[in-house]
C-alpha positions as CSV (number, residue, x, y, z in Angstrom):
1,Q,-6.3,14.5,6.8
2,V,-6.4,10.7,8.1
3,Q,-3.9,9.2,10.4
4,L,-3.9,5.7,11.8
5,V,-3.1,4.6,15.2
6,E,-1.9,1.4,16.3
7,S,-2.0,-0.2,19.7
8,G,-1.9,-3.3,21.6
9,G,1.8,-4.9,20.3
10,G,3.9,-6.6,22.9
11,L,5.8,-9.5,23.7
12,V,4.4,-12.9,24.3
13,Q,4.8,-16.8,24.0
14,A,4.5,-18.9,21.4
15,G,1.2,-20.2,21.6
16,G,-0.2,-17.1,23.2
17,S,-2.4,-14.3,21.9
18,L,-2.5,-10.6,21.0
19,R,-4.9,-7.9,19.7
20,L,-3.9,-5.6,17.9
21,S,-6.2,-2.1,17.1
22,C,-5.9,0.4,13.8
23,I,-8.0,3.8,14.8
24,F,-8.5,6.0,12.1
25,Y,-8.4,10.1,12.3
26,G,-9.5,12.1,10.1
27,S,-12.2,11.3,7.4
28,D,-15.7,8.9,6.7
29,F,-14.0,5.4,8.3
30,S,-16.5,3.7,7.0
31,M,-15.5,4.5,3.0
32,Y,-12.3,2.6,3.7
33,V,-10.8,-0.1,3.2
34,V,-8.3,-1.2,5.9
35,G,-5.0,-3.7,6.0
36,W,-2.5,-4.8,8.4
37,H,0.8,-5.6,6.9
38,R,4.0,-6.6,9.2
39,Q,7.9,-6.6,8.3
40,A,10.5,-8.7,9.7
41,P,13.7,-7.7,10.0
42,G,16.0,-8.2,7.0
43,K,12.3,-9.5,5.5
44,Q,10.1,-7.4,2.3
45,R,6.8,-5.4,4.2
46,E,4.0,-8.5,4.0
47,L,0.7,-8.2,3.8
48,V,-1.6,-10.0,6.1
49,T,-5.1,-9.4,6.2
50,T,-7.4,-6.8,4.9
51,I,-10.8,-5.9,4.8
52,T,-13.7,-3.9,3.4
53,P,-16.5,-1.5,4.6
54,G,-19.2,-4.4,3.7
55,S,-16.9,-6.8,5.9
56,S,-15.1,-9.2,3.3
57,T,-11.8,-10.6,4.4
58,T,-8.5,-11.7,3.2
59,Y,-5.7,-13.5,4.7
60,V,-2.7,-14.6,3.5
61,D,-2.4,-18.6,4.0
62,S,0.0,-18.2,7.0
63,V,-2.4,-16.9,9.6
64,K,-5.6,-18.5,7.9
65,G,-7.4,-20.2,11.2
66,R,-5.5,-17.8,13.5
67,F,-5.8,-14.5,12.9
68,T,-9.1,-12.2,12.4
69,I,-9.6,-9.3,11.8
70,S,-12.4,-7.0,12.3
71,R,-13.7,-4.1,12.2
72,D,-16.1,-1.5,14.2
73,D,-17.4,1.4,12.5
74,G,-18.7,2.8,15.5
75,K,-15.3,3.2,17.2
76,D,-14.0,4.0,14.0
77,T,-11.2,0.7,14.3
78,V,-10.3,-2.3,13.3
79,Y,-9.1,-4.9,15.4
80,L,-6.6,-7.8,14.6
81,Q,-6.8,-11.4,17.1
82,M,-3.9,-12.9,16.8
83,N,-4.3,-16.9,18.4
84,S,-1.4,-19.5,18.4
85,L,1.2,-17.0,17.7
86,K,4.4,-18.6,16.5
87,P,7.7,-16.8,16.4
88,E,7.8,-16.5,12.7
89,D,4.9,-14.3,13.1
90,T,7.4,-11.6,15.2
91,A,8.2,-8.4,13.2
92,T,5.9,-4.9,13.1
93,Y,2.4,-4.5,12.1
94,Y,1.3,-1.7,10.1
95,C,-2.4,-0.9,9.8
96,Q,-3.1,0.6,6.1
97,A,-6.3,2.1,4.9
98,Y,-7.7,3.4,1.5
99,S,-10.6,4.5,0.2
100,Y,-13.0,1.4,-1.1
101,T,-13.1,3.4,-4.8
102,R,-9.2,3.2,-4.9
103,Y,-9.1,7.2,-6.0
104,G,-7.0,9.3,-3.1
105,P,-4.2,8.1,-1.0
106,E,-3.2,5.1,1.1
107,Y,-2.5,5.7,4.7
108,W,-0.5,4.2,7.3
109,G,0.2,4.2,10.9
110,Q,3.6,3.9,12.5
111,G,3.5,0.6,13.3
112,T,3.3,-1.5,16.5
113,Q,6.1,-4.2,17.6
114,V,5.0,-7.5,17.8
115,T,7.7,-10.4,19.0
116,V,7.0,-14.1,20.3
117,S,9.2,-15.8,21.8
118,S,9.8,-20.1,21.3
């Protein structure tokens, strides 16, 4: 059974940085696409960024140039480096994983809170 465990959230001032981690347990990590989503209070969950097994990446426009997703297959971990944080980045950030074949379930972590003060 796949399990995702996020960490690295916290409180930071605007302009600051945080690095989130998502550790993958329970299957062949190299076969999975991983994404970071976020959900602010009263808003819908939003896809922020994804990374494929070949390390191709996508980003939502609002974080381009500020956030960087990366993966370390040797550590079964995906990282989200967040720089130049803004108050509007405040949300719970969730890690998601699914097989690159698109067959089978998708998996979610429990979320980690990021709060950016102005």
